Steps between C-alpha positions, in 0.01 A plus 500: 500500500854494365585678180593243242850541356528611141774465244642814352497530127836547333482621144804463280521662162629240256511710187840597367660603176623205295873481451637513146564171324863443397537339161869465409595376154755223482661282234364146472735202512380245244513125550199318356630156598527606862139619501386166360690316774352742750152376416365841400122522505248766415494663844764636733518349849400727789612474863315699767690556821292515818409862562669735743303667776510878489545717806204425725348804676587467869177666610274239340410198713283338241538599136874442489509199732836338441371142511250569224765674291721192528218294352445755223868492401457135398134513400498793254777358275291190435197710406722677245635164378146374437421816305813469283424132435151586380634768265672235286799719412762325709683173543537365853399749771634415846491652849835473680648627829799665330586667170542227237832505309355268232190708419459698182263737682520584872219672689557668837249703699451696820167522682445870565147483638257214543159501666142419410441835321833541317812331369822662378791301356837618372582265210842451341529277191846439354640274229810282515679773301431748779239689301229656717158429353291637783581711805184659627240512773162335444211618715144373520201565725189294567140592581193327642438316170826307544376378839130460416519122538687266732871528421650247262880495482492362144331824388742751648353840591810665350521289185508822296845589631645162402336517158654843439845368592453201269378722216796738537744208502337354189521834320873520572544144373312564176721794397816291533649375176588135452868591534434676832309201636780265397753726667304477825490118478873475431586752773292303752694183423841668520415688820380173651833342406681800643317453834618136516850548360619862463840393366348300214226738384596856591688538170177459305315794655592854598335717762432860397357798686148408386499123462686213336643451152576159349857502373489147355334163546661159561511240227212252485725204590682681781500259800446796734184595313367143483552458873331834566192397300471177701531689827238752397246226427536394864463866599167523319367187672600630841348843429175330402498322838554828687227666296263218598562586868383857435193367323423299815538814710268690265228236533553458876481864609287628211154452657605650835683790335194581286289534816769708671500739206120512506494600869785742441285679244196505731708624792678781319193622315301479824757710682482760222126529549493468877550861596330654198155630434251368249391830342210341315344344809643723771599193701821475694705205386702502821214331681540219752366254244760608245778476759386155603492382140853631436628330812345172394663536160832568670470182707417292193792651309737444791394135518580457130828684549598259778391205284720626216797519733441144620458369145816675385705375794363150455591511130857602585531219759345233285659581166580158363844401391569542129657213309703591192719306261818633349738301281351173626536604863186536713513789746250561781473854632334590828423816696311809382470577129762773537741254662429232240561746216829624646621145560402402146708780350806383693446138392458602136825692499686210659346247260578713196864536599524129584346373173697750295825385661420131434396555137771744395793316341 
């Protein structure tokens, strides 16, 4: 009888010392009228960029499978978005393929380790003023209780890690004064204008070694500002459409990914026990039955892994075109979400320059 192949266990240590939080003090440029025109609400807007994949161990053929990691890069941000939405501390929370120049708060992350038993994420949260709110590693482990029932992607096995991130972000928000929050809102608007038209808006903001300082703010009736506010409304609508695509991905791959994670846990824990001894019973756990069970688990996990790859590739192929309206002009964008987003940024810049030229006397 052939010896059934086994999968080697690769254990990565995800714990690390948190980096210090930089909290520079800056003067606040005051312009109440601008904030009223800006539609200021109670919560700051948050944009979550799809996560980066950390360095995958070359010796692992299962835990760090690249196709699964590609799914996780787009799946995890939406789990965090749902958690932030439920917290009630924020305005609009969106998942986007790139860093968002219009966001008051930007969240970036790197997946350090991800498997059924553990998850480690490097989280970076920055404000539009360049202030670093969070820069630390979050690590969580699961046990048999988390997988005691059939997996349900709505109840994430690592929800604790997302809740801790949300709580830490909320704590940083609550210690900000009203003036600091207003500065972030104003800086987001000016930096957004700077991204569209550097010549027109660079004079209002200065880059320093640790962030950005508002030097001044445009007048409320400045045509450049009025045009910028119109353009940004279109930006928000487009970003909502892109975010809806990531919601679709979350609901499409969620059930399959939950089962993959479940089998990942069973496989890794089974491998840990396979060669050991049960001291209490004196039974060898490396028995043929145990090996057969682990191999069966591996096959089930591999099937889910292949299904995830197919779902992800199908999602990329079938991503529907996004229709957006800007200054009365309807634009249809096709291709992947990354391609649509890049094309949209180019169109916005061209439209801003065109409308500004037509309206400026």
